PDB file with one MODEL, atoms N, CA, C and O in Angstrom:
MODEL        1
ATOM      1  N   MET A   1     -90.418 -77.500  67.085  1.00  0.00           N
ATOM      2  CA  MET A   1     -89.279 -78.082  67.747  1.00  0.00           C
ATOM      3  C   MET A   1     -88.928 -79.402  67.056  1.00  0.00           C
ATOM      4  O   MET A   1     -89.802 -80.233  66.812  1.00  0.00           O
ATOM      5  N   LYS A   2     -87.681 -79.581  66.754  1.00  0.00           N
ATOM      6  CA  LYS A   2     -87.224 -80.792  66.098  1.00  0.00           C
ATOM      7  C   LYS A   2     -86.836 -81.819  67.157  1.00  0.00           C
ATOM      8  O   LYS A   2     -86.098 -81.510  68.092  1.00  0.00           O
ATOM      9  N   HIS A   3     -87.338 -83.042  67.003  1.00  0.00           N
ATOM     10  CA  HIS A   3     -87.034 -84.103  67.948  1.00  0.00           C
ATOM     11  C   HIS A   3     -86.002 -85.042  67.339  1.00  0.00           C
ATOM     12  O   HIS A   3     -86.119 -85.424  66.174  1.00  0.00           O
ATOM     13  N   ASN A   4     -85.003 -85.409  68.110  1.00  0.00           N
ATOM     14  CA  ASN A   4     -84.026 -86.396  67.669  1.00  0.00           C
ATOM     15  C   ASN A   4     -84.494 -87.766  68.122  1.00  0.00           C
ATOM     16  O   ASN A   4     -84.790 -87.980  69.298  1.00  0.00           O
ATOM     17  N   ILE A   5     -84.556 -88.678  67.187  1.00  0.00           N
ATOM     18  CA  ILE A   5     -84.993 -90.030  67.493  1.00  0.00           C
ATOM     19  C   ILE A   5     -83.792 -90.950  67.363  1.00  0.00           C
ATOM     20  O   ILE A   5     -83.178 -91.027  66.299  1.00  0.00           O
ATOM     21  N   ASN A   6     -83.458 -91.640  68.430  1.00  0.00           N
ATOM     22  CA  ASN A   6     -82.376 -92.614  68.364  1.00  0.00           C
ATOM     23  C   ASN A   6     -82.909 -93.880  67.716  1.00  0.00           C
ATOM     24  O   ASN A   6     -83.990 -94.360  68.059  1.00  0.00           O
ATOM     25  N   ARG A   7     -82.141 -94.414  66.778  1.00  0.00           N
ATOM     26  CA  ARG A   7     -82.518 -95.667  66.163  1.00  0.00           C
ATOM     27  C   ARG A   7     -81.269 -96.519  66.017  1.00  0.00           C
ATOM     28  O   ARG A   7     -80.147 -96.018  66.099  1.00  0.00           O
ATOM     29  N   TRP A   8     -81.471 -97.792  65.804  1.00  0.00           N
ATOM     30  CA  TRP A   8     -80.343 -98.702  65.654  1.00  0.00           C
ATOM     31  C   TRP A   8     -79.520 -98.297  64.454  1.00  0.00           C
ATOM     32  O   TRP A   8     -80.051 -97.847  63.438  1.00  0.00           O
ATOM     33  N   LEU A   9     -78.227 -98.460  64.581  1.00  0.00           N
ATOM     34  CA  LEU A   9     -77.293 -98.146  63.506  1.00  0.00           C
ATOM     35  C   LEU A   9     -76.863 -99.445  62.844  1.00  0.00           C
ATOM     36  O   LEU A   9     -76.380-100.361  63.508  1.00  0.00           O
ATOM     37  N   PHE A  10     -77.041 -99.518  61.534  1.00  0.00           N
ATOM     38  CA  PHE A  10     -76.662-100.697  60.775  1.00  0.00           C
ATOM     39  C   PHE A  10     -75.690-100.298  59.685  1.00  0.00           C
ATOM     40  O   PHE A  10     -75.728 -99.173  59.188  1.00  0.00           O
ATOM     41  N   GLU A  11     -74.815-101.227  59.314  1.00  0.00           N
ATOM     42  CA  GLU A  11     -73.896-101.018  58.202  1.00  0.00           C
ATOM     43  C   GLU A  11     -73.974-102.221  57.273  1.00  0.00           C
ATOM     44  O   GLU A  11     -74.121-103.357  57.722  1.00  0.00           O
ATOM     45  N   ILE A  12     -73.874-101.958  55.967  1.00  0.00           N
ATOM     46  CA  ILE A  12     -73.753-103.032  54.995  1.00  0.00           C
ATOM     47  C   ILE A  12     -72.608-102.672  54.058  1.00  0.00           C
ATOM     48  O   ILE A  12     -72.408-101.497  53.751  1.00  0.00           O
ATOM     49  N   PRO A  13     -71.853-103.668  53.599  1.00  0.00           N
ATOM     50  CA  PRO A  13     -70.751-103.373  52.667  1.00  0.00           C
ATOM     51  C   PRO A  13     -71.290-102.804  51.356  1.00  0.00           C
ATOM     52  O   PRO A  13     -72.201-103.375  50.756  1.00  0.00           O
ATOM     53  N   ALA A  14     -70.735-101.698  50.919  1.00  0.00           N
ATOM     54  CA  ALA A  14     -71.168-101.100  49.657  1.00  0.00           C
ATOM     55  C   ALA A  14     -70.930-102.057  48.502  1.00  0.00           C
ATOM     56  O   ALA A  14     -71.636-102.006  47.495  1.00  0.00           O
ATOM     57  N   SER A  15     -69.943-102.926  48.641  1.00  0.00           N
ATOM     58  CA  SER A  15     -69.650-103.889  47.573  1.00  0.00           C
ATOM     59  C   SER A  15     -70.811-104.854  47.350  1.00  0.00           C
ATOM     60  O   SER A  15     -70.904-105.464  46.285  1.00  0.00           O
ATOM     61  N   ASP A  16     -71.692-105.003  48.330  1.00  0.00           N
ATOM     62  CA  ASP A  16     -72.866-105.868  48.170  1.00  0.00           C
ATOM     63  C   ASP A  16     -73.909-105.270  47.239  1.00  0.00           C
ATOM     64  O   ASP A  16     -74.744-105.999  46.703  1.00  0.00           O
ATOM     65  N   VAL A  17     -73.878-103.962  47.039  1.00  0.00           N
ATOM     66  CA  VAL A  17     -74.891-103.317  46.196  1.00  0.00           C
ATOM     67  C   VAL A  17     -74.327-102.628  44.965  1.00  0.00           C
ATOM     68  O   VAL A  17     -75.088-102.157  44.120  1.00  0.00           O
ATOM     69  N   ARG A  18     -73.012-102.560  44.851  1.00  0.00           N
ATOM     70  CA  ARG A  18     -72.394-101.896  43.694  1.00  0.00           C
ATOM     71  C   ARG A  18     -72.092-102.892  42.590  1.00  0.00           C
ATOM     72  O   ARG A  18     -71.715-104.032  42.858  1.00  0.00           O
ATOM     73  N   ASP A  19     -72.260-102.458  41.348  1.00  0.00           N
ATOM     74  CA  ASP A  19     -71.882-103.269  40.199  1.00  0.00           C
ATOM     75  C   ASP A  19     -70.379-103.180  40.009  1.00  0.00           C
ATOM     76  O   ASP A  19     -69.786-102.117  40.193  1.00  0.00           O
ATOM     77  N   ASP A  20     -69.769-104.284  39.644  1.00  0.00           N
ATOM     78  CA  ASP A  20     -68.323-104.315  39.440  1.00  0.00           C
ATOM     79  C   ASP A  20     -67.937-104.107  37.986  1.00  0.00           C
ATOM     80  O   ASP A  20     -66.798-104.377  37.604  1.00  0.00           O
ATOM     81  N   LYS A  21     -68.859-103.637  37.179  1.00  0.00           N
ATOM     82  CA  LYS A  21     -68.578-103.451  35.764  1.00  0.00           C
ATOM     83  C   LYS A  21     -67.591-102.309  35.552  1.00  0.00           C
ATOM     84  O   LYS A  21     -67.642-101.288  36.238  1.00  0.00           O
ATOM     85  N   ASP A  22     -66.692-102.501  34.586  1.00  0.00           N
ATOM     86  CA  ASP A  22     -65.753-101.438  34.246  1.00  0.00           C
ATOM     87  C   ASP A  22     -66.371-100.408  33.321  1.00  0.00           C
ATOM     88  O   ASP A  22     -65.835 -99.313  33.156  1.00  0.00           O
ATOM     89  N   ASP A  23     -67.495-100.755  32.717  1.00  0.00           N
ATOM     90  CA  ASP A  23     -68.098 -99.872  31.713  1.00  0.00           C
ATOM     91  C   ASP A  23     -69.280 -99.080  32.269  1.00  0.00           C
ATOM     92  O   ASP A  23     -70.259 -98.855  31.557  1.00  0.00           O
ATOM     93  N   LEU A  24     -69.202 -98.659  33.526  1.00  0.00           N
ATOM     94  CA  LEU A  24     -70.283 -97.872  34.090  1.00  0.00           C
ATOM     95  C   LEU A  24     -70.409 -96.546  33.357  1.00  0.00           C
ATOM     96  O   LEU A  24     -69.417 -95.918  32.989  1.00  0.00           O
ATOM     97  N   GLU A  25     -71.647 -96.142  33.156  1.00  0.00           N
ATOM     98  CA  GLU A  25     -71.904 -94.883  32.455  1.00  0.00           C
ATOM     99  C   GLU A  25     -71.505 -93.704  33.326  1.00  0.00           C
ATOM    100  O   GLU A  25     -71.621 -93.762  34.550  1.00  0.00           O
ATOM    101  N   ASN A  26     -71.044 -92.654  32.707  1.00  0.00           N
ATOM    102  CA  ASN A  26     -70.687 -91.445  33.444  1.00  0.00           C
ATOM    103  C   ASN A  26     -71.582 -90.310  32.984  1.00  0.00           C
ATOM    104  O   ASN A  26     -71.204 -89.522  32.118  1.00  0.00           O
ATOM    105  N   GLY A  27     -72.753 -90.229  33.558  1.00  0.00           N
ATOM    106  CA  GLY A  27     -73.674 -89.156  33.223  1.00  0.00           C
ATOM    107  C   GLY A  27     -73.432 -87.950  34.098  1.00  0.00           C
ATOM    108  O   GLY A  27     -72.459 -87.895  34.851  1.00  0.00           O
ATOM    109  N   LYS A  28     -74.322 -86.987  33.994  1.00  0.00           N
ATOM    110  CA  LYS A  28     -74.207 -85.782  34.820  1.00  0.00           C
ATOM    111  C   LYS A  28     -74.414 -86.099  36.295  1.00  0.00           C
ATOM    112  O   LYS A  28     -73.809 -85.478  37.169  1.00  0.00           O
ATOM    113  N   ASN A  29     -75.271 -87.069  36.556  1.00  0.00           N
ATOM    114  CA  ASN A  29     -75.645 -87.411  37.924  1.00  0.00           C
ATOM    115  C   ASN A  29     -75.667 -88.933  38.055  1.00  0.00           C
ATOM    116  O   ASN A  29     -76.747 -89.524  38.074  1.00  0.00           O
ATOM    117  N   PRO A  30     -74.487 -89.592  38.147  1.00  0.00           N
ATOM    118  CA  PRO A  30     -74.459 -91.057  38.147  1.00  0.00           C
ATOM    119  C   PRO A  30     -74.913 -91.664  39.472  1.00  0.00           C
ATOM    120  O   PRO A  30     -74.678 -91.109  40.545  1.00  0.00           O
ATOM    121  N   CYS A  31     -75.564 -92.810  39.368  1.00  0.00           N
ATOM    122  CA  CYS A  31     -75.981 -93.580  40.533  1.00  0.00           C
ATOM    123  C   CYS A  31     -74.750 -94.182  41.198  1.00  0.00           C
ATOM    124  O   CYS A  31     -73.864 -94.700  40.518  1.00  0.00           O
ATOM    125  N   PHE A  32     -74.693 -94.114  42.509  1.00  0.00           N
ATOM    126  CA  PHE A  32     -73.578 -94.680  43.264  1.00  0.00           C
ATOM    127  C   PHE A  32     -73.456 -96.186  43.039  1.00  0.00           C
ATOM    128  O   PHE A  32     -72.345 -96.715  43.005  1.00  0.00           O
ATOM    129  N   CYS A  33     -74.570 -96.871  42.885  1.00  0.00           N
ATOM    130  CA  CYS A  33     -74.553 -98.333  42.780  1.00  0.00           C
ATOM    131  C   CYS A  33     -74.259 -98.841  41.374  1.00  0.00           C
ATOM    132  O   CYS A  33     -73.447 -99.752  41.212  1.00  0.00           O
ATOM    133  N   CYS A  34     -74.897 -98.276  40.357  1.00  0.00           N
ATOM    134  CA  CYS A  34     -74.768 -98.836  39.010  1.00  0.00           C
ATOM    135  C   CYS A  34     -74.048 -97.918  38.030  1.00  0.00           C
ATOM    136  O   CYS A  34     -73.619 -98.369  36.968  1.00  0.00           O
ATOM    137  N   GLY A  35     -73.909 -96.645  38.366  1.00  0.00           N
ATOM    138  CA  GLY A  35     -73.214 -95.703  37.497  1.00  0.00           C
ATOM    139  C   GLY A  35     -74.066 -95.085  36.411  1.00  0.00           C
ATOM    140  O   GLY A  35     -73.605 -94.191  35.701  1.00  0.00           O
ATOM    141  N   LYS A  36     -75.305 -95.542  36.264  1.00  0.00           N
ATOM    142  CA  LYS A  36     -76.174 -94.976  35.238  1.00  0.00           C
ATOM    143  C   LYS A  36     -76.649 -93.598  35.667  1.00  0.00           C
ATOM    144  O   LYS A  36     -76.746 -93.298  36.857  1.00  0.00           O
ATOM    145  N   GLU A  37     -76.941 -92.768  34.675  1.00  0.00           N
ATOM    146  CA  GLU A  37     -77.419 -91.423  34.974  1.00  0.00           C
ATOM    147  C   GLU A  37     -78.779 -91.490  35.656  1.00  0.00           C
ATOM    148  O   GLU A  37     -79.664 -92.230  35.227  1.00  0.00           O
ATOM    149  N   ILE A  38     -78.935 -90.716  36.717  1.00  0.00           N
ATOM    150  CA  ILE A  38     -80.185 -90.673  37.467  1.00  0.00           C
ATOM    151  C   ILE A  38     -81.104 -89.651  36.819  1.00  0.00           C
ATOM    152  O   ILE A  38     -80.730 -88.496  36.620  1.00  0.00           O
ATOM    153  N   LYS A  39     -82.288 -90.086  36.499  1.00  0.00           N
ATOM    154  CA  LYS A  39     -83.306 -89.196  35.941  1.00  0.00           C
ATOM    155  C   LYS A  39     -84.328 -88.923  37.039  1.00  0.00           C
ATOM    156  O   LYS A  39     -85.154 -89.779  37.355  1.00  0.00           O
ATOM    157  N   GLU A  40     -84.267 -87.742  37.609  1.00  0.00           N
ATOM    158  CA  GLU A  40     -85.152 -87.386  38.714  1.00  0.00           C
ATOM    159  C   GLU A  40     -86.536 -87.074  38.170  1.00  0.00           C
ATOM    160  O   GLU A  40     -86.713 -86.162  37.362  1.00  0.00           O
ATOM    161  N   LYS A  41     -87.513 -87.846  38.627  1.00  0.00           N
ATOM    162  CA  LYS A  41     -88.878 -87.660  38.164  1.00  0.00           C
ATOM    163  C   LYS A  41     -89.688 -86.789  39.117  1.00  0.00           C
ATOM    164  O   LYS A  41     -90.509 -85.984  38.678  1.00  0.00           O
ATOM    165  N   ASN A  42     -89.463 -86.944  40.404  1.00  0.00           N
ATOM    166  CA  ASN A  42     -90.277 -86.214  41.374  1.00  0.00           C
ATOM    167  C   ASN A  42     -89.538 -85.049  42.023  1.00  0.00           C
ATOM    168  O   ASN A  42     -90.092 -84.379  42.894  1.00  0.00           O
ATOM    169  N   GLY A  43     -88.307 -84.799  41.618  1.00  0.00           N
ATOM    170  CA  GLY A  43     -87.561 -83.670  42.163  1.00  0.00           C
ATOM    171  C   GLY A  43     -86.948 -83.922  43.521  1.00  0.00           C
ATOM    172  O   GLY A  43     -86.322 -83.021  44.079  1.00  0.00           O
ATOM    173  N   LYS A  44     -87.103 -85.117  44.079  1.00  0.00           N
ATOM    174  CA  LYS A  44     -86.535 -85.444  45.386  1.00  0.00           C
ATOM    175  C   LYS A  44     -85.522 -86.566  45.203  1.00  0.00           C
ATOM    176  O   LYS A  44     -85.885 -87.741  45.267  1.00  0.00           O
ATOM    177  N   PRO A  45     -84.265 -86.226  44.977  1.00  0.00           N
ATOM    178  CA  PRO A  45     -83.256 -87.269  44.789  1.00  0.00           C
ATOM    179  C   PRO A  45     -83.026 -88.053  46.082  1.00  0.00           C
ATOM    180  O   PRO A  45     -83.223 -87.540  47.183  1.00  0.00           O
ATOM    181  N   SER A  46     -82.611 -89.287  45.921  1.00  0.00           N
ATOM    182  CA  SER A  46     -82.311 -90.158  47.058  1.00  0.00           C
ATOM    183  C   SER A  46     -80.806 -90.359  47.153  1.00  0.00           C
ATOM    184  O   SER A  46     -80.091 -90.282  46.154  1.00  0.00           O
ATOM    185  N   PHE A  47     -80.339 -90.617  48.367  1.00  0.00           N
ATOM    186  CA  PHE A  47     -78.910 -90.749  48.623  1.00  0.00           C
ATOM    187  C   PHE A  47     -78.638 -91.914  49.560  1.00  0.00           C
ATOM    188  O   PHE A  47     -79.507 -92.338  50.321  1.00  0.00           O
ATOM    189  N   VAL A  48     -77.406 -92.424  49.487  1.00  0.00           N
ATOM    190  CA  VAL A  48     -76.893 -93.377  50.475  1.00  0.00           C
ATOM    191  C   VAL A  48     -75.735 -92.703  51.198  1.00  0.00           C
ATOM    192  O   VAL A  48     -75.094 -91.802  50.657  1.00  0.00           O
ATOM    193  N   HIS A  49     -75.475 -93.142  52.415  1.00  0.00           N
ATOM    194  CA  HIS A  49     -74.455 -92.543  53.273  1.00  0.00           C
ATOM    195  C   HIS A  49     -73.277 -93.509  53.338  1.00  0.00           C
ATOM    196  O   HIS A  49     -73.426 -94.634  53.816  1.00  0.00           O
ATOM    197  N   LEU A  50     -72.113 -93.084  52.865  1.00  0.00           N
ATOM    198  CA  LEU A  50     -70.945 -93.944  52.760  1.00  0.00           C
ATOM    199  C   LEU A  50     -69.891 -93.572  53.791  1.00  0.00           C
ATOM    200  O   LEU A  50     -69.628 -92.394  54.033  1.00  0.00           O
ATOM    201  N   LEU A  51     -69.287 -94.599  54.398  1.00  0.00           N
ATOM    202  CA  LEU A  51     -68.188 -94.412  55.339  1.00  0.00           C
ATOM    203  C   LEU A  51     -66.868 -94.786  54.668  1.00  0.00           C
ATOM    204  O   LEU A  51     -66.861 -95.446  53.629  1.00  0.00           O
ATOM    205  N   THR A  52     -65.752 -94.364  55.262  1.00  0.00           N
ATOM    206  CA  THR A  52     -64.443 -94.649  54.672  1.00  0.00           C
ATOM    207  C   THR A  52     -64.083 -96.132  54.709  1.00  0.00           C
ATOM    208  O   THR A  52     -63.184 -96.560  53.985  1.00  0.00           O
ATOM    209  N   ASN A  53     -64.758 -96.915  55.527  1.00  0.00           N
ATOM    210  CA  ASN A  53     -64.497 -98.358  55.563  1.00  0.00           C
ATOM    211  C   ASN A  53     -65.208 -99.093  54.433  1.00  0.00           C
ATOM    212  O   ASN A  53     -65.124-100.318  54.342  1.00  0.00           O
ATOM    213  N   GLY A  54     -65.907 -98.358  53.573  1.00  0.00           N
ATOM    214  CA  GLY A  54     -66.588 -98.962  52.431  1.00  0.00           C
ATOM    215  C   GLY A  54     -67.987 -99.438  52.726  1.00  0.00           C
ATOM    216  O   GLY A  54     -68.599-100.102  51.889  1.00  0.00           O
ATOM    217  N   ASN A  55     -68.510 -99.119  53.892  1.00  0.00           N
ATOM    218  CA  ASN A  55     -69.857 -99.544  54.260  1.00  0.00           C
ATOM    219  C   ASN A  55     -70.853 -98.409  54.096  1.00  0.00           C
ATOM    220  O   ASN A  55     -70.523 -97.235  54.258  1.00  0.00           O
ATOM    221  N   LEU A  56     -72.083 -98.792  53.768  1.00  0.00           N
ATOM    222  CA  LEU A  56     -73.198 -97.856  53.814  1.00  0.00           C
ATOM    223  C   LEU A  56     -73.756 -97.908  55.223  1.00  0.00           C
ATOM    224  O   LEU A  56     -73.748 -98.960  55.862  1.00  0.00           O
ATOM    225  N   VAL A  57     -74.235 -96.782  55.702  1.00  0.00           N
ATOM    226  CA  VAL A  57     -74.711 -96.705  57.081  1.00  0.00           C
ATOM    227  C   VAL A  57     -76.162 -96.225  57.086  1.00  0.00           C
ATOM    228  O   VAL A  57     -76.583 -95.470  56.210  1.00  0.00           O
ATOM    229  N   SER A  58     -76.917 -96.677  58.089  1.00  0.00           N
ATOM    230  CA  SER A  58     -78.351 -96.406  58.151  1.00  0.00           C
ATOM    231  C   SER A  58     -78.694 -95.195  59.017  1.00  0.00           C
ATOM    232  O   SER A  58     -79.716 -95.193  59.703  1.00  0.00           O
ATOM    233  N   THR A  59     -77.861 -94.184  58.988  1.00  0.00           N
ATOM    234  CA  THR A  59     -78.147 -92.955  59.715  1.00  0.00           C
ATOM    235  C   THR A  59     -77.625 -91.770  58.918  1.00  0.00           C
ATOM    236  O   THR A  59     -76.697 -91.906  58.121  1.00  0.00           O
ATOM    237  N   ASP A  60     -78.221 -90.621  59.138  1.00  0.00           N
ATOM    238  CA  ASP A  60     -77.729 -89.418  58.460  1.00  0.00           C
ATOM    239  C   ASP A  60     -76.829 -88.583  59.374  1.00  0.00           C
ATOM    240  O   ASP A  60     -76.468 -87.459  59.027  1.00  0.00           O
ATOM    241  N   GLN A  61     -76.468 -89.127  60.535  1.00  0.00           N
ATOM    242  CA  GLN A  61     -75.540 -88.441  61.429  1.00  0.00           C
ATOM    243  C   GLN A  61     -74.127 -88.508  60.857  1.00  0.00           C
ATOM    244  O   GLN A  61     -73.761 -89.494  60.217  1.00  0.00           O
ATOM    245  N   GLU A  62     -73.338 -87.469  61.083  1.00  0.00           N
ATOM    246  CA  GLU A  62     -71.970 -87.437  60.580  1.00  0.00           C
ATOM    247  C   GLU A  62     -71.039 -88.208  61.514  1.00  0.00           C
ATOM    248  O   GLU A  62     -71.246 -88.256  62.726  1.00  0.00           O
ATOM    249  N   PHE A  63     -70.006 -88.811  60.913  1.00  0.00           N
ATOM    250  CA  PHE A  63     -69.011 -89.585  61.645  1.00  0.00           C
ATOM    251  C   PHE A  63     -67.621 -89.084  61.273  1.00  0.00           C
ATOM    252  O   PHE A  63     -67.456 -88.361  60.291  1.00  0.00           O
ATOM    253  N   ASP A  64     -66.613 -89.478  62.070  1.00  0.00           N
ATOM    254  CA  ASP A  64     -65.230 -89.133  61.743  1.00  0.00           C
ATOM    255  C   ASP A  64     -64.796 -89.802  60.443  1.00  0.00           C
ATOM    256  O   ASP A  64     -64.012 -89.232  59.684  1.00  0.00           O
ATOM    257  N   ASN A  65     -65.299 -91.002  60.185  1.00  0.00           N
ATOM    258  CA  ASN A  65     -64.929 -91.742  58.975  1.00  0.00           C
ATOM    259  C   ASN A  65     -66.000 -91.623  57.888  1.00  0.00           C
ATOM    260  O   ASN A  65     -66.271 -92.571  57.152  1.00  0.00           O
ATOM    261  N   ASP A  66     -66.589 -90.458  57.810  1.00  0.00           N
ATOM    262  CA  ASP A  66     -67.691 -90.168  56.903  1.00  0.00           C
ATOM    263  C   ASP A  66     -67.182 -89.711  55.538  1.00  0.00           C
ATOM    264  O   ASP A  66     -66.330 -88.826  55.464  1.00  0.00           O
ATOM    265  N   GLN A  67     -67.695 -90.305  54.457  1.00  0.00           N
ATOM    266  CA  GLN A  67     -67.373 -89.822  53.109  1.00  0.00           C
ATOM    267  C   GLN A  67     -68.494 -88.970  52.546  1.00  0.00           C
ATOM    268  O   GLN A  67     -68.313 -88.308  51.524  1.00  0.00           O
ATOM    269  N   GLY A  68     -69.643 -88.977  53.190  1.00  0.00           N
ATOM    270  CA  GLY A  68     -70.755 -88.159  52.744  1.00  0.00           C
ATOM    271  C   GLY A  68     -71.855 -88.971  52.084  1.00  0.00           C
ATOM    272  O   GLY A  68     -71.924 -90.195  52.204  1.00  0.00           O
ATOM    273  N   PHE A  69     -72.718 -88.238  51.380  1.00  0.00           N
ATOM    274  CA  PHE A  69     -73.899 -88.825  50.753  1.00  0.00           C
ATOM    275  C   PHE A  69     -73.705 -88.883  49.251  1.00  0.00           C
ATOM    276  O   PHE A  69     -73.186 -87.944  48.647  1.00  0.00           O
ATOM    277  N   PHE A  70     -74.127 -89.996  48.644  1.00  0.00           N
ATOM    278  CA  PHE A  70     -73.977 -90.205  47.221  1.00  0.00           C
ATOM    279  C   PHE A  70     -75.338 -90.533  46.618  1.00  0.00           C
ATOM    280  O   PHE A  70     -76.122 -91.263  47.226  1.00  0.00           O
ATOM    281  N   PRO A  71     -75.629 -90.003  45.432  1.00  0.00           N
ATOM    282  CA  PRO A  71     -76.946 -90.207  44.825  1.00  0.00           C
ATOM    283  C   PRO A  71     -77.158 -91.657  44.395  1.00  0.00           C
ATOM    284  O   PRO A  71     -76.219 -92.367  44.036  1.00  0.00           O
ATOM    285  N   ILE A  72     -78.410 -92.066  44.444  1.00  0.00           N
ATOM    286  CA  ILE A  72     -78.794 -93.421  44.056  1.00  0.00           C
ATOM    287  C   ILE A  72     -80.062 -93.350  43.216  1.00  0.00           C
ATOM    288  O   ILE A  72     -80.971 -92.576  43.516  1.00  0.00           O
ATOM    289  N   GLY A  73     -80.119 -94.156  42.169  1.00  0.00           N
ATOM    290  CA  GLY A  73     -81.268 -94.174  41.264  1.00  0.00           C
ATOM    291  C   GLY A  73     -82.427 -94.999  41.810  1.00  0.00           C
ATOM    292  O   GLY A  73     -82.282 -95.751  42.774  1.00  0.00           O
ATOM    293  N   ASN A  74     -83.581 -94.836  41.165  1.00  0.00           N
ATOM    294  CA  ASN A  74     -84.793 -95.511  41.632  1.00  0.00           C
ATOM    295  C   ASN A  74     -84.696 -97.028  41.595  1.00  0.00           C
ATOM    296  O   ASN A  74     -85.152 -97.693  42.526  1.00  0.00           O
ATOM    297  N   GLU A  75     -84.116 -97.588  40.546  1.00  0.00           N
ATOM    298  CA  GLU A  75     -84.018 -99.045  40.444  1.00  0.00           C
ATOM    299  C   GLU A  75     -83.083 -99.608  41.516  1.00  0.00           C
ATOM    300  O   GLU A  75     -83.402-100.619  42.142  1.00  0.00           O
ATOM    301  N   CYS A  76     -81.953 -98.977  41.730  1.00  0.00           N
ATOM    302  CA  CYS A  76     -81.011 -99.443  42.754  1.00  0.00           C
ATOM    303  C   CYS A  76     -81.554 -99.223  44.160  1.00  0.00           C
ATOM    304  O   CYS A  76     -81.251 -99.982  45.081  1.00  0.00           O
ATOM    305  N   LYS A  77     -82.347 -98.193  44.313  1.00  0.00           N
ATOM    306  CA  LYS A  77     -82.958 -97.900  45.611  1.00  0.00           C
ATOM    307  C   LYS A  77     -83.826 -99.064  46.080  1.00  0.00           C
ATOM    308  O   LYS A  77     -83.948 -99.306  47.281  1.00  0.00           O
ATOM    309  N   LYS A  78     -84.424 -99.777  45.142  1.00  0.00           N
ATOM    310  CA  LYS A  78     -85.282-100.912  45.483  1.00  0.00           C
ATOM    311  C   LYS A  78     -84.489-102.073  46.064  1.00  0.00           C
ATOM    312  O   LYS A  78     -85.061-102.947  46.716  1.00  0.00           O
ATOM    313  N   ARG A  79     -83.188-102.094  45.840  1.00  0.00           N
ATOM    314  CA  ARG A  79     -82.345-103.187  46.324  1.00  0.00           C
ATOM    315  C   ARG A  79     -81.883-102.981  47.770  1.00  0.00           C
ATOM    316  O   ARG A  79     -81.283-103.878  48.363  1.00  0.00           O
ATOM    317  N   LEU A  80     -82.156-101.821  48.328  1.00  0.00           N
ATOM    318  CA  LEU A  80     -81.693-101.499  49.680  1.00  0.00           C
ATOM    319  C   LEU A  80     -82.859-101.377  50.655  1.00  0.00           C
ATOM    320  O   LEU A  80     -83.959-100.994  50.254  1.00  0.00           O
ATOM    321  N   PRO A  81     -82.636-101.696  51.933  1.00  0.00           N
ATOM    322  CA  PRO A  81     -83.665-101.439  52.946  1.00  0.00           C
ATOM    323  C   PRO A  81     -83.943 -99.929  53.040  1.00  0.00           C
ATOM    324  O   PRO A  81     -83.049 -99.112  52.820  1.00  0.00           O
ATOM    325  N   ASN A  82     -85.170 -99.579  53.362  1.00  0.00           N
ATOM    326  CA  ASN A  82     -85.576 -98.167  53.428  1.00  0.00           C
ATOM    327  C   ASN A  82     -84.734 -97.325  54.375  1.00  0.00           C
ATOM    328  O   ASN A  82     -84.539 -96.136  54.126  1.00  0.00           O
ATOM    329  N   ASN A  83     -84.232 -97.915  55.453  1.00  0.00           N
ATOM    330  CA  ASN A  83     -83.471 -97.110  56.422  1.00  0.00           C
ATOM    331  C   ASN A  83     -82.068 -96.759  55.925  1.00  0.00           C
ATOM    332  O   ASN A  83     -81.327 -96.078  56.634  1.00  0.00           O
ATOM    333  N   PHE A  84     -81.686 -97.206  54.725  1.00  0.00           N
ATOM    334  CA  PHE A  84     -80.406 -96.821  54.129  1.00  0.00           C
ATOM    335  C   PHE A  84     -80.583 -95.755  53.049  1.00  0.00           C
ATOM    336  O   PHE A  84     -79.600 -95.346  52.431  1.00  0.00           O
ATOM    337  N   ILE A  85     -81.810 -95.299  52.811  1.00  0.00           N
ATOM    338  CA  ILE A  85     -82.102 -94.309  51.770  1.00  0.00           C
ATOM    339  C   ILE A  85     -82.455 -92.982  52.439  1.00  0.00           C
ATOM    340  O   ILE A  85     -83.254 -92.934  53.375  1.00  0.00           O
ATOM    341  N   PHE A  86     -81.846 -91.911  51.941  1.00  0.00           N
ATOM    342  CA  PHE A  86     -82.058 -90.581  52.516  1.00  0.00           C
ATOM    343  C   PHE A  86     -82.404 -89.588  51.424  1.00  0.00           C
ATOM    344  O   PHE A  86     -82.030 -89.771  50.265  1.00  0.00           O
ATOM    345  N   THR A  87     -83.118 -88.536  51.796  1.00  0.00           N
ATOM    346  CA  THR A  87     -83.342 -87.408  50.898  1.00  0.00           C
ATOM    347  C   THR A  87     -82.712 -86.201  51.556  1.00  0.00           C
ATOM    348  O   THR A  87     -82.806 -86.022  52.770  1.00  0.00           O
ATOM    349  N   ARG A  88     -82.076 -85.381  50.759  1.00  0.00           N
ATOM    350  CA  ARG A  88     -81.407 -84.179  51.269  1.00  0.00           C
ATOM    351  C   ARG A  88     -82.060 -82.972  50.617  1.00  0.00           C
ATOM    352  O   ARG A  88     -82.497 -83.030  49.468  1.00  0.00           O
ATOM    353  N   HIS A  89     -82.121 -81.892  51.356  1.00  0.00           N
ATOM    354  CA  HIS A  89     -82.750 -80.666  50.819  1.00  0.00           C
ATOM    355  C   HIS A  89     -81.700 -79.659  50.435  1.00  0.00           C
ATOM    356  O   HIS A  89     -82.031 -78.570  49.966  1.00  0.00           O
TER     357      HIS A  89
ENDMDL
END
């Protein structure tokens, strides 16, 4: 049986973690934050959840203003609190 756990919902502006460089790399699997190609080492990619207001959200629940999940690399993942990082199967 799957249990739903309610937890506090937090938002942070994506602009706080994204690079503003115009020369971001465009690989096969670019990181949402830095644009560099993500090299998956353990086979479990990580994602951030983006809303249409430009904020990242700390839940994997869907919203009306939901843009979905975007991949994030290991180095950029270290810049975010753990509750903003998700793995999808």
